[in-house]
C-alpha positions in Angstrom: 52.0 -160.6 -46.9 53.8 -162.6 -44.6 56.3 -159.8 -44.1 53.7 -157.4 -43.5 52.0 -159.5 -41.0 55.6 -159.9 -39.0 55.8 -156.2 -39.1 52.2 -155.6 -37.5 53.1 -158.1 -34.8 56.4 -156.4 -33.9 54.9 -153.1 -34.0 52.1 -154.4 -31.6 54.8 -155.8 -29.1 56.9 -152.5 -29.3 53.7 -150.4 -28.6 52.2 -152.9 -25.8 55.9 -152.8 -24.1 56.0 -148.8 -24.5 55.1 -147.2 -21.2 54.6 -143.2 -20.9 55.1 -140.9 -18.3 51.4 -140.6 -18.2 50.6 -144.1 -17.9 53.0 -144.4 -15.1 51.3 -141.6 -13.4 47.8 -142.8 -14.1 49.2 -146.0 -12.3 50.4 -144.3 -9.2 47.2 -142.2 -8.7 44.9 -145.4 -9.3 46.8 -147.1 -6.5 45.8 -144.4 -3.9 42.9 -144.5 -1.7 40.0 -142.3 -2.4 39.9 -139.1 -0.4 37.1 -139.5 1.8 33.8 -137.6 0.8 33.6 -135.6 4.1 36.6 -134.0 3.0 36.2 -133.7 -0.5 32.8 -131.6 0.1 34.9 -129.1 2.0 37.1 -128.5 -1.2 37.2 -125.3 -2.9 36.4 -125.9 -6.6 38.7 -123.1 -7.5 41.6 -123.8 -5.5 41.0 -127.4 -5.1 42.2 -126.8 -1.5 40.4 -127.2 1.8 37.5 -124.3 3.0 38.4 -123.1 6.4 35.4 -124.4 8.5 36.0 -122.1 11.1 35.2 -119.0 9.1 32.7 -116.7 10.5 32.7 -118.3 13.7 34.8 -116.0 15.9 33.8 -112.9 17.5 34.4 -109.5 15.7 36.4 -106.8 17.4 34.7 -104.1 19.1 34.4 -100.4 17.8 35.4 -97.5 20.3 32.8 -95.0 19.7 33.7 -92.7 22.8 36.6 -90.3 22.2 37.7 -90.7 25.9 38.4 -94.4 25.5 40.7 -93.8 23.0 44.2 -94.9 23.3 47.1 -92.6 23.4 48.7 -94.4 20.4 47.4 -97.0 18.0 49.7 -100.2 18.1 50.1 -103.2 15.8 52.4 -106.0 16.3 53.1 -108.6 13.7 54.8 -111.8 14.5 56.1 -114.8 12.4 55.0 -118.2 13.5 55.6 -121.9 12.8 52.3 -123.6 13.1 50.5 -127.0 13.0 47.4 -126.9 11.1 45.8 -129.8 9.2 44.7 -129.1 5.5 44.2 -130.9 2.1 44.9 -129.7 -1.3 44.6 -131.5 -4.6 46.6 -131.0 -7.9 46.2 -132.1 -11.4 49.3 -134.6 -11.8 48.9 -134.7 -15.6 48.9 -130.6 -16.1 52.5 -130.8 -16.8 54.3 -134.0 -17.3 57.5 -132.6 -18.4 57.8 -130.7 -14.9 56.9 -133.9 -13.2 59.5 -136.1 -14.3 60.5 -136.7 -10.7 57.3 -137.9 -9.5 58.6 -141.4 -8.9 60.3 -140.0 -6.3 58.2 -137.3 -4.9 54.5 -136.7 -5.1 53.2 -133.4 -6.8 52.7 -130.7 -4.2 55.0 -132.0 -1.5 56.6 -128.9 0.3 60.2 -128.9 1.8 60.2 -129.8 5.5 56.5 -131.1 5.7 56.1 -134.4 7.7 53.0 -136.8 8.0 51.9 -136.3 4.4 48.8 -138.5 3.7 48.2 -138.9 0.0 44.8 -140.0 -1.4 43.0 -139.5 -5.0 40.0 -137.5 -5.8 37.7 -138.9 -8.6 34.3 -137.4 -7.6 33.5 -133.9 -6.4 30.0 -133.4 -5.2 28.4 -136.1 -7.0 30.2 -135.2 -10.3 32.8 -137.6 -11.9 36.1 -135.7 -12.5 37.5 -136.3 -16.1 40.8 -137.0 -14.5 41.6 -138.1 -11.0 43.5 -135.5 -8.9 46.2 -136.2 -6.3 45.5 -135.1 -2.8 47.4 -134.7 0.2 46.7 -133.9 3.7 49.4 -132.7 6.2 49.5 -130.7 9.2 52.8 -128.9 8.3 54.4 -127.3 9.9 53.6 -124.1 8.2 54.7 -120.4 8.5 52.0 -117.9 9.5 51.6 -114.4 10.2 50.0 -113.1 13.5 49.0 -109.5 13.9 47.6 -107.8 17.0 45.9 -104.6 15.9 44.6 -102.0 18.3 43.5 -98.8 16.4 42.6 -95.3 17.6 38.9 -96.2 16.9 38.7 -100.0 17.2 39.4 -102.4 20.0 42.3 -104.5 20.3 41.6 -107.9 17.8 44.2 -110.6 16.5 44.2 -112.0 12.9 46.3 -114.9 11.8 47.1 -116.2 8.1 48.3 -119.7 7.7 50.5 -120.4 4.4 50.2 -123.8 3.0 50.5 -125.4 -0.3 47.1 -124.9 -0.9 47.1 -121.1 -0.3 46.8 -118.8 2.3 44.4 -119.5 5.1 43.0 -116.3 6.8 41.1 -116.8 10.0 38.6 -114.1 11.3 39.7 -111.6 13.9 39.3 -112.5 17.5 39.6 -110.8 20.7 40.8 -111.6 24.3 44.5 -112.4 23.7 46.5 -114.7 21.6 45.2 -117.9 23.6 42.2 -117.4 22.1 43.3 -118.3 18.5 41.6 -121.2 16.8 41.5 -124.5 18.2 42.9 -126.2 15.1 46.2 -124.3 15.3 49.1 -125.1 17.1 51.8 -122.7 17.5 55.4 -124.3 17.6 57.7 -121.1 17.2 57.1 -117.3 17.6 59.3 -114.5 16.2 58.7 -110.9 16.7 58.9 -109.2 13.5 57.8 -105.2 14.2 55.8 -103.1 16.4 54.2 -100.2 14.5 52.6 -97.1 16.6 51.1 -93.7 15.5 49.5 -90.9 17.3 45.9 -91.0 18.1 45.9 -87.1 18.4 47.5 -86.5 21.7 50.9 -84.8 21.2 52.4 -85.7 24.6 52.3 -89.5 23.6 55.7 -91.3 22.6 54.4 -93.4 19.6 57.5 -94.6 18.0 57.4 -97.7 15.9 60.4 -100.4 16.1 61.5 -103.6 14.3 63.0 -106.6 15.7 66.7 -107.2 14.7 68.8 -109.2 14.9 66.6 -112.4 14.5 68.3 -114.5 17.2 67.1 -111.8 19.7 63.5 -111.9 18.5 62.1 -114.9 19.8 58.6 -114.9 21.6 56.6 -117.1 23.9 54.4 -119.8 22.0 50.8 -119.8 23.3 
């Protein structure tokens, strides 16, 4: 009886002193500040990343209906950018603790080369308590982005911008009036010309040859 009691005490001591990876992760998440409700309300429940608040607010491109106004060639110019754009994304840190063995040194979802990352936790989403807290990060990058200028045979010139973030692709609606009319929340740091694609709009005398930029060191373009 005395032996069984001693064994029970020893087992309790061993169990109480055993800290699992999940316990350590839970302690790390619990120590984080709560993600502000104003930001949490803008999260997409499927991707758990920030929705783009500017979607649907920029002007749409014009449609050319007069054949006399059609351009000689359609043209599509693609540029690769490095931009700053603040966004928030949240991940479930308990989803795969085996792959998260290095989380004591690095937060889940951290992207290489990204600075100014702010960490927080998400325990409530639109008034509902989550079963387990999410680890959220907010950063302005820098991120890679693709800018496309498109002037078709029957549509006026417009621009589209897609930014690649850890929370997924952020696609801005098209805008007109030049590169400088980009969304105000995006700051361009670097610009590289990728390609210029042309095709004829029905006028046989037009020179509509396409081109790509190579080598890369000769492909830089002005920031805007």
